[in-house]
C-alpha positions as CSV (number, residue, x, y, z in Angstrom):
1,X,174.2,79.5,132.2
2,X,175.2,80.8,128.5
3,X,177.1,78.0,127.0
4,X,180.0,80.2,125.3
5,X,180.9,81.6,128.8
6,X,180.8,78.0,130.3
7,X,183.1,76.9,127.9
8,X,185.3,79.9,127.8
9,X,186.3,80.2,131.5
10,X,185.5,76.9,133.1
11,X,186.4,74.1,131.0
12,X,188.8,72.6,128.7
13,X,188.8,69.9,125.8
14,X,190.0,67.4,128.4
15,X,187.2,68.1,131.0
16,X,184.6,67.6,128.1
17,X,186.2,64.2,127.7
18,X,186.1,62.9,130.9
19,X,182.9,64.6,132.1
20,X,179.6,62.3,132.5
21,X,177.7,61.0,129.6
22,X,175.6,63.9,127.9
23,X,171.9,63.1,127.4
24,X,171.9,62.3,124.0
25,X,170.1,59.6,121.8
26,X,172.8,58.7,120.0
27,X,175.8,56.3,120.9
28,X,179.1,57.6,119.5
29,X,182.3,55.5,118.7
30,X,185.0,56.0,121.3
31,X,187.6,58.2,119.4
32,X,191.3,57.6,120.1
33,X,192.6,59.9,123.1
34,X,195.9,61.1,124.8
35,X,196.6,63.3,127.7
36,X,198.4,65.4,125.5
37,X,198.4,69.2,127.1
38,X,200.3,72.2,125.1
39,X,201.5,75.2,126.8
40,X,201.0,78.5,125.1
41,X,202.8,81.3,126.8
42,X,201.8,80.1,130.6
43,X,198.0,78.5,129.3
44,X,197.6,74.9,129.5
45,X,195.6,74.0,126.8
46,X,194.6,70.0,126.4
47,X,194.1,68.1,123.1
48,X,192.9,64.7,123.8
49,X,192.1,63.9,120.5
50,X,195.4,64.4,119.4
51,X,195.8,61.0,117.9
52,X,192.8,61.7,115.1
53,X,195.8,64.1,113.5
54,X,197.1,60.9,111.8
55,X,194.1,59.4,110.1
56,X,196.3,56.6,108.9
57,X,196.6,54.8,112.2
58,X,194.5,51.8,113.3
59,X,193.0,53.4,116.0
60,X,191.8,56.4,113.8
61,X,190.7,54.3,110.7
62,X,188.4,52.2,113.2
63,X,186.7,55.4,114.5
64,X,186.7,56.8,110.8
65,X,185.0,53.7,109.8
66,X,182.4,53.7,112.7
67,X,181.5,57.1,112.4
68,X,180.6,56.5,108.7
69,X,178.5,53.6,109.6
70,X,176.6,55.9,112.1
71,X,176.2,58.8,109.6
72,X,175.2,56.8,106.7
73,X,172.5,54.8,108.8
74,X,171.1,57.7,110.0
75,X,171.0,59.5,106.4
76,X,170.0,56.3,104.8
77,X,166.4,56.1,107.1
78,X,165.3,59.7,106.3
79,X,162.5,58.6,103.6
80,X,163.0,62.0,101.8
81,X,166.6,61.4,100.6
82,X,166.2,59.3,97.6
83,X,163.7,61.8,96.4
84,X,166.0,64.7,96.8
85,X,168.8,62.9,95.2
86,X,166.5,62.1,92.3
87,X,165.5,65.7,91.7
88,X,168.9,66.9,92.1
89,X,170.1,64.7,89.4
90,X,167.6,65.7,87.1
91,X,168.2,69.3,87.9
92,X,172.2,68.9,87.3
93,X,171.6,67.2,84.2
94,X,171.7,70.2,81.8
95,X,174.3,71.2,79.4
96,X,176.8,74.2,80.4
97,X,179.7,75.6,79.2
98,X,183.2,77.4,80.4
99,X,184.0,80.5,79.3
100,X,186.3,80.3,76.1
101,X,189.5,81.9,75.1
102,X,191.5,82.2,71.9
103,X,194.8,81.3,70.6
104,X,195.6,82.4,67.1
105,X,192.6,81.5,65.1
106,X,191.4,78.8,67.3
107,X,188.9,78.7,70.6
108,X,189.3,76.5,73.7
109,X,186.2,76.1,76.0
110,X,185.2,73.5,78.0
111,X,181.7,72.0,78.4
112,X,179.7,69.3,80.6
113,X,176.7,67.3,79.0
114,X,175.2,67.4,82.3
115,X,176.1,64.6,84.7
116,X,179.9,64.2,83.6
117,X,181.8,63.8,86.5
118,X,184.5,66.4,85.0
119,X,184.1,68.9,82.5
120,X,185.6,67.9,79.1
121,X,188.0,70.3,77.1
122,X,187.0,71.1,73.5
123,X,188.3,73.2,70.5
124,X,187.4,74.9,67.3
125,X,187.9,77.3,64.6
126,X,184.2,78.5,64.1
127,X,181.7,78.3,66.5
128,X,179.2,77.3,64.3
129,X,180.6,74.2,63.8
130,X,181.1,71.1,66.3
131,X,183.8,71.5,68.6
132,X,186.4,68.9,68.4
133,X,187.1,66.6,71.9
134,X,190.7,67.6,72.8
135,X,191.1,66.2,76.6
136,X,188.2,64.1,78.5
137,X,189.3,64.0,82.1
138,X,186.5,61.5,82.3
139,X,188.6,58.5,80.6
140,X,191.4,58.8,83.0
141,X,189.6,57.3,86.2
142,X,186.8,55.1,86.6
143,X,185.2,57.2,89.6
144,X,186.2,60.6,87.9
145,X,188.8,61.3,90.7
146,X,191.3,62.8,88.3
147,X,190.6,66.4,87.4
148,X,191.8,69.4,84.7
149,X,193.8,71.5,87.2
150,X,195.5,74.0,85.1
151,X,195.8,74.8,81.5
152,X,198.5,76.9,79.0
153,X,198.2,76.9,75.0
154,X,201.1,78.2,73.1
155,X,201.0,81.1,71.1
156,X,200.5,79.3,67.6
157,X,197.8,76.9,69.4
158,X,200.1,74.0,68.6
159,X,200.6,72.7,72.1
160,X,199.0,72.5,75.4
161,X,200.4,72.2,78.7
162,X,197.7,70.8,81.6
163,X,197.8,69.7,84.8
164,X,195.9,66.8,86.4
165,X,194.9,66.3,90.2
166,X,193.9,62.9,91.5
167,X,191.2,62.5,94.0
168,X,191.4,66.1,94.9
169,X,194.8,66.7,96.3
170,X,196.6,70.2,95.8
171,X,199.4,68.0,94.5
172,X,199.4,68.0,90.6
173,X,201.1,66.5,87.6
174,X,201.6,68.3,84.5
175,X,201.5,67.0,80.7
176,X,202.1,68.4,77.3
177,X,199.5,67.4,74.6
178,X,199.5,68.3,70.8
179,X,196.6,70.3,69.8
180,X,196.4,68.9,66.4
181,X,196.5,65.3,67.1
182,X,195.5,64.9,70.6
183,X,198.3,62.8,71.5
184,X,200.6,63.6,74.8
185,X,204.1,64.2,74.4
186,X,206.4,62.3,76.8
187,X,206.7,65.2,79.3
188,X,206.1,64.4,82.7
189,X,206.4,67.0,85.6
190,X,205.6,66.1,89.3
191,X,205.3,67.9,92.6
192,X,203.7,70.7,91.6
193,X,201.5,73.0,94.0
194,X,199.8,76.4,93.7
195,X,201.3,77.0,90.2
196,X,200.1,77.5,86.6
197,X,202.2,77.3,83.7
198,X,203.4,80.0,81.0
199,X,204.8,79.3,77.5
200,X,207.9,81.1,76.1
201,X,206.6,82.4,72.7
202,X,208.2,80.2,70.4
203,X,207.1,77.0,72.4
204,X,210.2,75.8,73.3
205,X,209.2,75.5,77.0
206,X,207.4,76.8,79.9
207,X,207.9,78.4,83.1
208,X,205.9,76.9,86.2
209,X,206.8,76.4,90.1
210,X,207.1,73.4,92.4
211,X,208.5,72.2,95.7
212,X,211.0,69.2,96.2
213,X,209.8,65.9,96.1
214,X,207.9,65.4,99.7
215,X,207.8,62.0,101.7
216,X,205.3,60.0,100.0
217,X,203.8,58.9,103.2
218,X,203.0,62.1,104.7
219,X,202.4,63.9,101.6
220,X,198.9,64.8,102.4
221,X,199.6,66.0,106.3
222,X,203.3,67.5,106.1
223,X,203.8,71.3,106.1
224,X,205.5,72.7,102.7
225,X,207.7,75.0,102.0
226,X,210.7,76.4,99.5
227,X,208.4,77.2,96.4
228,X,210.9,77.2,93.4
229,X,210.6,78.5,89.9
230,X,211.6,76.2,87.1
231,X,211.9,76.8,82.8
232,X,210.7,73.1,81.5
233,X,212.5,72.7,77.6
234,X,210.2,70.4,76.1
235,X,210.8,67.1,75.1
236,X,213.4,67.0,78.2
237,X,213.3,65.4,81.7
238,X,212.0,67.2,84.5
239,X,215.5,66.7,86.2
240,X,217.0,68.8,83.4
241,X,214.7,71.9,84.1
242,X,216.7,75.3,84.7
243,X,215.8,76.8,88.2
244,X,215.2,80.5,87.6
245,X,214.1,81.7,90.9
246,X,214.3,80.6,94.3
247,X,214.9,82.3,98.0
248,X,216.3,79.8,100.5
249,X,216.1,82.8,103.1
250,X,212.3,83.1,102.4
251,X,211.0,79.6,102.7
252,X,207.5,80.7,102.8
253,X,207.5,82.9,99.2
254,X,205.0,81.8,96.8
255,X,206.2,82.4,92.9
256,X,203.7,82.4,89.9
257,X,205.3,83.6,86.6
258,X,203.6,84.8,83.4
259,X,205.3,85.7,80.1
260,X,204.0,88.8,78.8
261,X,201.8,89.1,75.5
262,X,205.0,90.4,73.6
263,X,206.9,87.9,74.9
264,X,209.6,90.2,76.2
265,X,209.3,89.7,80.3
266,X,208.7,87.2,82.7
267,X,206.5,88.7,85.2
268,X,207.0,87.1,88.4
269,X,204.1,87.6,91.3
270,X,205.9,86.7,94.8
271,X,203.2,86.1,97.4
272,X,203.8,85.3,101.2
273,X,200.9,82.7,101.9
274,X,197.5,83.7,101.4
275,X,198.4,87.8,102.1
276,X,196.9,89.8,99.2
277,X,199.9,91.8,99.7
278,X,202.6,90.8,97.3
279,X,205.9,91.7,95.5
280,X,206.2,91.9,91.7
281,X,209.8,90.8,90.4
282,X,210.9,90.8,86.5
283,X,213.3,89.0,84.2
284,X,214.2,90.2,80.7
285,X,213.6,87.1,78.6
286,X,215.2,88.7,75.4
287,X,218.6,89.1,77.4
288,X,219.9,85.6,78.3
289,X,222.3,87.4,80.9
290,X,219.7,89.0,82.5
291,X,218.9,88.9,86.6
292,X,215.8,88.9,88.2
293,X,214.7,92.5,89.0
294,X,212.8,93.3,92.0
295,X,210.3,96.2,90.9
296,X,208.0,96.1,93.6
297,X,209.5,94.8,96.7
298,X,207.8,96.1,99.7
299,X,204.9,94.1,100.1
300,X,202.7,97.0,100.5
301,X,199.5,96.3,98.7
302,X,198.3,94.0,96.1
303,X,199.7,94.2,92.4
304,X,198.2,92.4,89.6
305,X,199.8,92.7,86.4
306,X,197.8,93.5,83.4
307,X,199.6,93.9,80.4
308,X,202.7,96.0,79.6
309,X,203.3,98.5,76.9
310,X,206.9,98.3,75.8
311,X,208.7,99.0,79.1
312,X,205.6,100.4,80.9
313,X,203.8,97.9,82.8
314,X,200.4,98.1,84.0
315,X,198.7,96.8,87.4
316,X,195.8,96.7,89.1
317,X,196.4,97.7,92.8
318,X,195.1,98.7,96.2
319,X,198.2,101.0,97.1
320,X,196.7,104.1,98.9
321,X,193.7,102.8,97.3
322,X,191.4,100.1,99.5
323,X,188.7,99.8,96.6
324,X,191.3,99.4,93.8
325,X,192.7,101.4,90.7
326,X,195.0,100.9,87.7
327,X,198.4,102.3,87.7
328,X,201.4,102.2,85.4
329,X,205.2,101.6,86.2
330,X,207.9,103.0,83.6
331,X,210.5,100.1,84.2
332,X,213.3,102.6,82.4
333,X,212.9,105.1,85.4
334,X,215.1,102.8,87.7
335,X,214.4,101.8,91.5
336,X,212.3,102.5,93.4
337,X,209.4,102.2,91.1
338,X,207.8,105.5,89.9
339,X,203.9,104.8,90.3
340,X,201.6,107.0,87.9
341,X,197.9,106.6,88.3
342,X,195.6,105.9,85.2
343,X,192.1,105.0,86.8
344,X,191.7,106.3,90.0
345,X,189.9,104.5,92.8
346,X,186.1,104.5,92.5
347,X,183.2,104.4,94.8
348,X,182.8,100.7,93.8
349,X,185.3,97.9,94.4
350,X,187.7,96.9,91.9
351,X,187.2,93.3,91.5
352,X,189.3,92.3,88.3
353,X,190.7,93.9,85.1
354,X,192.1,92.7,81.6
355,X,193.6,94.4,79.0
356,X,191.7,93.3,75.8
357,X,190.7,95.1,72.4
358,X,193.2,97.9,73.5
359,X,191.0,98.5,76.4
360,X,191.1,98.1,80.0
361,X,188.0,96.1,81.1
362,X,187.2,96.6,84.8
363,X,184.9,94.7,86.7
364,X,183.4,96.3,89.6
365,X,181.1,95.3,92.8
366,X,178.6,97.6,93.7
367,X,177.3,96.0,97.0
368,X,178.4,92.4,96.0
369,X,177.2,92.6,92.1
370,X,178.8,93.2,89.2
371,X,179.3,96.2,86.7
372,X,181.6,96.2,83.9
373,X,183.3,99.1,82.7
374,X,185.9,100.1,79.6
375,X,188.5,102.4,79.8
376,X,191.4,103.5,77.1
377,X,195.0,102.8,77.6
378,X,195.4,106.6,78.7
379,X,192.8,105.8,81.6
380,X,189.9,107.6,80.3
381,X,186.3,106.1,80.3
382,X,185.1,104.4,77.5
383,X,181.5,103.2,78.2
384,X,180.5,100.1,79.5
385,X,179.8,96.4,79.0
386,X,175.9,95.7,80.3
387,X,174.9,92.9,82.1
388,X,171.7,91.2,81.4
389,X,170.8,91.9,85.3
390,X,171.8,92.0,89.0
391,X,174.3,88.9,89.1
392,X,178.0,88.2,88.6
393,X,180.5,88.5,85.4
394,X,183.6,86.7,84.9
395,X,186.1,86.0,82.3
396,X,186.9,89.0,79.7
397,X,190.5,87.2,78.5
398,X,192.1,87.9,75.6
399,X,194.8,89.6,73.9
400,X,195.5,93.6,73.9
401,X,194.7,93.3,69.9
402,X,192.0,91.2,70.0
403,X,188.6,92.3,68.7
404,X,186.5,90.4,70.9
405,X,186.2,88.7,74.5
406,X,184.1,86.3,76.2
407,X,182.5,85.9,79.6
408,X,179.8,84.5,82.0
409,X,177.5,86.0,83.5
410,X,175.2,84.4,86.5
411,X,172.6,84.9,89.4
412,X,170.9,82.8,92.1
413,X,168.0,82.3,89.4
414,X,170.3,82.5,86.1
415,X,172.4,79.3,85.4
416,X,175.6,80.6,84.1
417,X,175.8,82.1,80.6
418,X,178.2,82.7,78.2
419,X,178.3,86.1,76.0
420,X,180.7,86.9,73.4
421,X,181.4,90.8,73.2
422,X,182.6,92.5,70.1
423,X,184.6,95.6,70.5
424,X,184.2,96.8,66.8
425,X,180.1,96.4,67.2
426,X,180.8,97.5,70.9
427,X,177.9,94.8,71.7
428,X,177.4,91.5,73.1
429,X,175.3,88.5,72.1
430,X,174.6,85.2,73.7
431,X,176.6,82.2,72.7
432,X,175.6,79.2,75.1
433,X,172.6,79.4,77.4
434,X,171.9,76.3,79.5
435,X,168.6,74.7,79.6
436,X,167.6,73.8,82.8
437,X,164.7,71.8,84.2
438,X,163.0,74.6,86.1
439,X,161.1,78.1,85.8
440,X,163.1,81.1,86.9
441,X,159.8,83.0,86.8
442,X,159.0,81.1,90.1
443,X,162.0,82.4,91.8
444,X,163.0,85.9,93.1
445,X,165.9,87.4,95.1
446,X,166.0,90.6,97.3
447,X,169.1,92.2,98.7
448,X,168.5,93.5,102.2
449,X,170.9,95.2,104.7
450,X,171.4,94.7,108.2
451,X,173.6,95.7,111.2
452,X,176.2,93.8,112.9
453,X,176.9,94.1,116.7
454,X,179.3,97.3,116.4
455,X,176.4,98.9,114.0
456,X,178.4,98.2,110.8
457,X,175.9,97.7,107.7
458,X,176.0,95.1,105.6
459,X,174.3,93.2,102.7
460,X,172.5,89.9,102.4
461,X,170.8,88.4,99.2
462,X,167.6,86.0,99.9
463,X,166.3,84.1,97.4
464,X,162.9,81.8,97.7
465,X,160.1,80.6,95.5
466,X,157.6,83.2,94.9
467,X,154.6,82.9,97.2
468,X,156.8,82.6,100.5
469,X,155.0,84.1,103.4
470,X,157.4,85.8,106.1
471,X,155.4,83.7,109.0
472,X,158.6,82.7,110.8
473,X,158.1,79.1,109.4
474,X,160.3,79.0,106.3
475,X,163.2,76.7,106.5
476,X,166.6,78.5,105.9
477,X,170.0,78.0,105.0
478,X,172.2,80.6,105.7
479,X,175.6,80.9,104.1
480,X,178.5,82.7,104.6
481,X,182.4,82.6,104.1
482,X,183.9,86.0,105.5
483,X,187.8,85.9,104.9
484,X,190.9,86.0,102.6
485,X,189.8,88.7,100.5
486,X,187.2,86.2,98.8
487,X,183.9,88.1,97.4
488,X,181.0,86.0,97.5
489,X,178.8,87.2,94.9
490,X,175.5,85.9,93.2
491,X,175.6,82.7,91.1
492,X,173.5,79.4,90.1
493,X,173.6,76.6,91.9
494,X,171.3,73.3,91.1
495,X,171.8,72.4,95.2
496,X,170.4,75.8,96.4
497,X,167.8,75.6,93.7
498,X,166.5,72.3,94.7
499,X,166.4,73.8,98.2
500,X,164.3,76.4,97.2
501,X,162.3,74.3,95.3
502,X,161.4,72.2,98.4
503,X,160.2,75.3,100.3
504,X,163.7,76.5,101.5
505,X,165.1,79.9,101.6
506,X,168.5,80.7,100.6
507,X,170.4,83.3,102.3
508,X,173.9,84.6,101.6
509,X,175.5,86.8,104.1
510,X,178.0,89.4,102.8
511,X,180.4,89.6,105.8
512,X,183.9,91.6,106.5
513,X,186.8,89.7,106.1
514,X,185.9,89.2,102.3
515,X,186.9,91.2,99.4
516,X,182.9,92.7,98.4
517,X,184.4,96.3,99.9
518,X,188.0,96.4,99.3
519,X,191.1,95.8,101.4
520,X,189.8,97.7,104.6
521,X,186.6,95.8,104.3
522,X,188.7,92.6,104.5
523,X,190.8,94.1,107.3
524,X,187.9,94.6,109.3
525,X,187.8,90.7,110.0
526,X,191.2,89.3,110.0
527,X,193.5,88.7,112.6
528,X,192.7,90.3,115.9
529,X,189.3,91.6,114.7
530,X,188.5,88.5,113.3
531,X,185.3,88.2,115.9
532,X,183.8,90.6,113.6
533,X,183.0,88.1,111.1
534,X,181.3,85.7,113.5
535,X,179.1,88.7,114.9
536,X,178.2,89.5,111.2
537,X,176.9,86.1,110.5
538,X,175.4,86.1,113.9
539,X,173.8,89.5,113.0
540,X,172.5,88.3,109.6
541,X,170.7,84.9,111.3
542,X,168.9,87.4,113.8
543,X,167.9,89.7,110.8
544,X,166.1,86.5,109.3
545,X,164.3,85.7,112.6
546,X,163.3,89.2,113.5
547,X,162.2,90.0,110.0
548,X,160.0,86.9,110.4
549,X,161.7,84.7,107.5
550,X,162.5,81.7,109.8
551,X,163.0,81.2,113.5
552,X,165.7,79.1,115.5
553,X,164.2,75.7,115.0
554,X,164.0,76.6,111.1
555,X,167.3,77.8,110.7
556,X,170.5,76.5,109.4
557,X,173.8,77.6,109.0
558,X,176.6,76.3,106.5
559,X,179.7,77.2,105.0
560,X,183.1,75.3,103.7
561,X,186.8,76.0,104.6
562,X,187.0,79.6,106.2
563,X,183.1,79.6,106.0
564,X,183.4,76.2,108.1
565,X,185.3,77.9,110.5
566,X,182.6,80.5,110.3
567,X,180.1,78.1,111.3
568,X,182.2,76.1,114.0
569,X,182.5,79.4,115.2
570,X,179.0,80.7,115.5
571,X,177.6,77.5,116.6
572,X,179.7,77.6,119.8
573,X,179.2,81.0,120.2
574,X,175.5,81.2,120.1
575,X,174.0,77.7,119.9
576,X,170.7,79.0,121.0
577,X,170.4,80.5,117.7
578,X,170.3,77.9,114.9
579,X,168.3,74.5,114.4
580,X,171.2,73.2,112.7
581,X,174.6,73.7,111.4
582,X,176.6,72.3,108.1
583,X,180.1,73.0,108.8
584,X,182.2,71.8,105.7
585,X,186.0,71.2,105.9
586,X,186.4,73.6,108.2
587,X,189.3,75.0,110.0
588,X,188.3,74.2,113.9
589,X,191.6,74.1,115.6
590,X,192.8,77.2,115.4
591,X,196.0,76.4,117.8
592,X,197.2,74.1,115.5
593,X,196.0,74.6,111.7
594,X,199.7,76.1,110.8
595,X,201.5,72.6,111.2
596,X,199.9,70.9,108.3
597,X,200.5,71.3,104.7
598,X,199.8,74.9,103.7
599,X,198.4,75.7,107.0
600,X,201.1,78.2,107.9
601,X,200.0,80.3,104.8
602,X,196.6,81.4,106.2
603,X,198.4,83.2,109.0
604,X,198.5,86.5,107.2
605,X,194.6,86.5,108.0
606,X,194.6,84.5,111.2
607,X,197.8,85.2,112.8
608,X,199.5,82.3,114.8
609,X,199.3,80.5,118.1
610,X,203.0,80.2,117.9
611,X,203.2,84.3,118.4
612,X,202.1,85.7,122.4
613,X,200.5,88.6,120.8
614,X,198.0,86.4,118.4
615,X,197.3,83.4,120.8
616,X,194.4,85.4,123.0
617,X,192.3,86.1,119.8
618,X,192.6,82.8,118.3
619,X,192.3,80.8,121.3
620,X,188.8,83.2,122.2
621,X,187.1,81.9,119.3
622,X,188.6,78.7,118.1
623,X,185.8,76.3,117.6
624,X,187.2,73.3,118.9
625,X,188.2,74.8,122.2
626,X,185.0,76.6,123.1
627,X,183.0,73.4,122.9
628,X,180.9,73.0,126.7
629,X,180.1,70.1,128.2
630,X,176.5,69.5,128.5
631,X,175.5,72.5,126.1
632,X,172.7,71.7,123.6
633,X,174.4,72.1,120.3
634,X,172.4,72.4,117.0
635,X,171.8,69.3,114.8
636,X,174.8,69.3,113.1
637,X,176.3,67.4,109.9
638,X,180.4,68.0,109.5
639,X,181.4,66.9,106.0
640,X,185.4,66.6,105.1
641,X,187.5,64.1,102.7
642,X,190.0,61.8,103.2
643,X,192.6,63.3,100.7
644,X,192.1,67.2,102.0
645,X,195.6,68.3,102.0
646,X,194.0,72.0,102.5
647,X,192.4,72.0,105.5
648,X,193.5,68.5,106.9
649,X,190.5,66.6,107.9
650,X,191.9,66.3,111.4
651,X,190.3,69.6,112.0
652,X,186.8,67.7,111.5
653,X,187.4,64.9,113.3
654,X,188.7,66.3,116.4
655,X,185.9,68.9,116.4
656,X,183.3,66.0,115.7
657,X,184.8,63.9,118.5
658,X,184.7,66.8,121.0
659,X,181.1,67.8,120.0
660,X,179.8,64.3,120.2
661,X,181.2,63.9,123.6
662,X,179.8,67.3,125.0
663,X,176.5,67.1,123.3
664,X,173.7,67.7,125.9
665,X,170.6,66.8,124.6
666,X,169.1,64.5,121.5
667,X,170.4,66.7,118.6
668,X,172.2,64.6,116.5
669,X,176.1,65.4,115.5
670,X,177.1,63.6,112.8
671,X,180.3,63.6,110.6
672,X,180.2,62.5,107.0
673,X,183.9,61.6,105.3
674,X,184.1,61.9,101.7
675,X,186.6,59.0,100.4
676,X,188.9,59.8,97.5
677,X,187.9,63.4,97.6
678,X,189.9,66.6,98.8
679,X,189.1,70.2,99.4
680,X,186.5,70.5,97.0
681,X,188.1,71.7,93.5
682,X,187.6,69.0,91.1
683,X,185.0,66.7,92.8
684,X,183.3,64.8,90.5
685,X,179.5,65.6,89.9
686,X,178.4,61.9,91.5
687,X,179.8,62.8,94.8
688,X,178.6,66.6,94.7
689,X,175.2,65.4,94.0
690,X,175.4,62.8,96.9
691,X,176.8,65.1,99.6
692,X,174.5,67.5,98.5
693,X,171.7,65.1,98.9
694,X,172.8,63.8,102.3
695,X,173.0,67.8,103.5
696,X,169.5,68.6,102.2
697,X,168.1,65.1,103.8
698,X,169.8,66.1,107.2
699,X,167.9,69.3,107.1
700,X,164.6,68.0,106.1
701,X,164.7,66.1,108.8
702,X,166.0,68.1,111.4
703,X,163.9,71.5,110.8
704,X,161.1,69.4,110.1
705,X,160.3,70.2,107.1
706,X,157.1,68.4,105.2
707,X,157.8,67.8,101.7
708,X,156.3,65.2,99.3
709,X,157.6,61.8,99.7
């Protein structure tokens, strides 16, 4: 019997829990259970592992510790693990830079010597000189778990507001540092989440958004609502900060404010959760009595503020242009806003735009790889910035009258290099090029196209070591995401390089739900048609098998966050198709995700089980609820973190416990729980290397790879 149908129509998780022991070689620890059953519009759904939603209870802690012991005992016994970790450490040990930005006559850039847990912030007035260290997060904790999470520098380059995140949490604390002396002011701001900072042009203070102080005990699990926009006056207590804007009637709204380069306006981007459709409000900073004006208030499209020419505001938008265009709005002409098109929609996705050198710098995606075109302020074409190959470009920050900008370029086999573009000479020059201990000429990348279940044509990148034979015997790691308008494009990864070096193929599938082909592409993989994303990923796996790159026993699938949901959904729908699965920090319980931290914000992409019209679609693919007793699932290594307050670890805990109880064969189901880590941002290099070594060692063991020991 097909496992997916068996799960969907015949069994609940409660039946799984109390069924006979599965035929497995592993003895997993008993998880704390309850008889909890929820009623969703007449459908009774059991949630036997509900107690695992509280990771701090004695019962949960006992289970977590026991699971960790089983997992690490298993991983430590893999002979290749130490060698893989050693090689990962060697490859990771290379000097790398972030994209510089400039304020007045001073440049700011991040740098990592190789194995530093966190990047270090430097400043200089001349790249020919040795830059001066400005902030080293590695000195803030012994284990490197405090990360720089945000940064804004005053126009005169004298002061820097910066955010710090601890142990991977989304909660941030912001401070102020004197750029010249490197010493901090007394200013300290807490309970900031999903916010940057933006200084007033006189350097008197900055705007930021925060929540009310949460319950300390539950701050990593409790829902967060009520974002508020404040102004912090330099040298004062946070309790004295001026409230600029709040909307008690719209508790789900998020505010992100930025001061225009001319200092005249405060632009307030208003977003509901993760929905890309947003609102734009603004406030006149010259008039102390000005009110917040709701300029674009319909949330009918995505609007990204670019710059202003006096009272005329420029935006990147997908309004009536799913692939994106550039528009202007003259704020003197009253409301509703009158929109004028400057740069029309192209046949390629408009991914990002900045205004530097008195030009629009437009980064496009053509079949998920980058192109960069220039336009004058009136929208007329003005050439392009040629990239060194097929890959991804980013950066391009600066002021409108600057004569230079900086950008990065990367591909699967090209470590991220930093370039300076000179508008006067209309030429790029290489500023920083990493020296990684590998030969890029030994590897190649191809882009193929395949069809999903409904006939939709999708691209996929496939990278591997030259000389690979398409005999169906190649260990392959297929990665995907497919959600929230996020574009997955080529980039260099030491982890993936080592995977290819030991004989693996790395494949990146471009899936609906992402942003690679514009808003229609995103909409084709969300809400009630989310199943398209799983079909797309399954289609990618089938293509790799049908075209003899690999075979089921040699094929692993992986993804994180929404990509963890992708893996969970595909391994429960088609467990017969894969040899191994690596779901990371995944959203696995689609009926309760909205009840924790910022989970409610994802309802724009997923819907909500609290809505009668959404429940059937969520229940139809929720990974947790489609695990069938006795089905043989691929070897699985679930990864999560104890401080993940984005996708709380309860998702992975409940999924692991249910899958272990159901597994009908001797393939292992392991869960690796990272301590003092979060959803992924700011994770120390040492922890990244350790986790990567464990993932690759697991695949070496379970896919039967033969490498030198």
